[in-house]
C-alpha positions in Angstrom: 1.8 -12.5 20.0 2.7 -16.1 19.8 -0.5 -16.6 17.8 1.0 -13.8 15.2 4.3 -15.3 15.2 2.6 -18.6 14.2 0.4 -17.5 11.7 3.1 -15.4 10.1 5.9 -18.2 10.2 3.6 -21.2 9.4 5.3 -23.6 6.9 4.5 -26.8 5.3 7.1 -29.4 5.5 9.3 -30.2 2.8 12.4 -29.4 0.9 11.2 -28.5 -2.2 11.0 -24.7 -1.6 14.5 -24.6 -0.4 16.0 -24.4 -4.3 13.4 -21.7 -5.0 14.2 -19.6 -1.9 17.8 -19.6 -2.5 17.9 -18.8 -6.2 15.3 -16.5 -5.7 16.8 -14.7 -2.7 20.0 -14.2 -4.5 18.6 -12.8 -7.4 16.5 -10.4 -5.4 19.3 -9.5 -3.0 21.7 -8.4 -5.8 19.2 -6.6 -7.8 18.2 -4.5 -4.6 22.0 -3.9 -3.9 22.1 -2.7 -7.0 19.9 -0.1 -6.4 20.7 0.6 -2.9 24.5 0.5 -3.0 25.5 0.6 -6.5 27.0 -2.9 -6.2 27.3 -5.3 -8.8 27.1 -2.8 -11.5 24.3 -0.9 -10.2 23.3 2.8 -10.2 22.9 3.4 -6.8 19.8 5.1 -4.8 20.3 8.4 -6.6 21.2 6.8 -10.2 18.0 4.7 -9.9 15.8 7.1 -8.4 16.8 9.4 -11.0 15.7 6.7 -13.8 12.6 5.8 -12.0 11.5 9.6 -12.0 12.2 9.9 -15.7 10.0 6.8 -16.3 7.0 8.4 -14.3 7.5 6.5 -10.9 7.7 9.5 -8.5 9.2 10.3 -6.0 12.1 8.7 -7.7 14.5 8.3 -4.6 11.8 7.3 -2.3 10.3 4.6 -5.1 13.8 3.8 -5.5 14.4 2.9 -1.9 11.2 0.9 -1.1 12.1 -1.1 -4.4 15.4 -1.8 -3.4 14.4 -2.5 0.3 11.7 -5.2 -0.8 14.4 -6.7 -3.2 17.5 -6.5 -0.9 15.9 -7.1 2.4 13.3 -9.7 1.2 16.0 -11.6 -0.9 18.3 -12.1 2.4 14.7 -13.2 4.4 14.4 -15.9 1.4 17.6 -16.9 2.0 17.6 -17.7 5.6 14.0 -18.8 5.5 12.8 -16.2 8.1 9.3 -14.1 7.7 9.2 -16.1 4.0 5.4 -15.6 3.9 5.5 -11.8 4.1 8.4 -11.4 2.4 7.3 -13.0 -0.5 4.4 -11.1 -0.9 6.0 -7.9 -0.8 8.5 -9.0 -3.2 5.6 -10.2 -5.5 3.8 -6.9 -5.3 7.2 -5.3 -6.4 7.4 -7.5 -9.4 4.2 -6.6 -10.3 4.6 -3.2 -10.2 8.2 -3.7 -12.4 6.3 -5.5 -14.9 3.4 -3.1 -15.2 5.4 0.1 -15.0 8.9 -0.9 -16.9 8.5 -4.2 -19.2 4.9 -5.1 -20.0 4.8 -2.7 -23.0 8.0 -4.5 -24.1 6.3 -7.8 -24.6 7.4 -11.5 -23.1 11.2 -11.8 -24.0 14.1 -10.5 -22.0 15.9 -9.8 -25.1 13.5 -7.0 -25.9 13.4 -6.0 -22.0 10.4 -7.6 -21.9 8.5 -9.1 -18.7 9.8 -13.0 -18.6 12.2 -12.2 -16.0 9.8 -10.6 -13.5 7.1 -13.0 -14.2 9.5 -15.9 -13.1 10.3 -14.1 -9.9 6.8 -13.1 -9.5 5.6 -16.9 -9.9 8.2 -18.1 -7.4 7.3 -15.4 -5.2 3.8 -16.5 -5.2 4.5 -19.9 -4.9 6.3 -19.1 -1.6 3.9 -17.0 -0.3 1.3 -20.1 -0.7 3.9 -22.7 0.8 6.0 -20.9 3.2 9.5 -21.6 4.0 9.7 -25.4 4.3 11.4 -27.7 6.5 15.1 -25.9 6.3 14.3 -22.8 7.4 14.0 -20.1 10.7 10.5 -19.8 9.9 10.3 -23.7 10.7 12.3 -23.7 14.0 10.2 -20.7 15.2 7.3 -22.5 14.2 8.3 -25.6 16.1 9.1 -23.1 19.4 5.7 -21.4 19.3 4.0 -24.8 19.2 5.3 -25.8 22.7 
């Protein structure tokens, strides 16, 4: 078990990931809260699920729960720096689905509901999956404890 925790929480030292984790974490958590709870002007689980079903992502409510849960809880994990690598992988997959299913046909730019914002979040997520949480993180604390 110690080996598994160490593999999941392994991170490189440095402060470079802190602003990426904090910024992307807030964005992901807020978007997830819109989908799950209807906060920040969102439509909640039923509304988001209905929209997802209307564009062919079925079953809509389940897919909304999965996307919203990945974004909300993944975002919170990024903010505190816990299980950043697996959270970032799940968030990257979520962004690939959003880009492919919703935004790709609209081109790059956000002004046309394009994929540029999703692409930025995808790139950040991939970077965090590769690099880890960094020095100021709960992952770093766990890594130090399991090394003893």
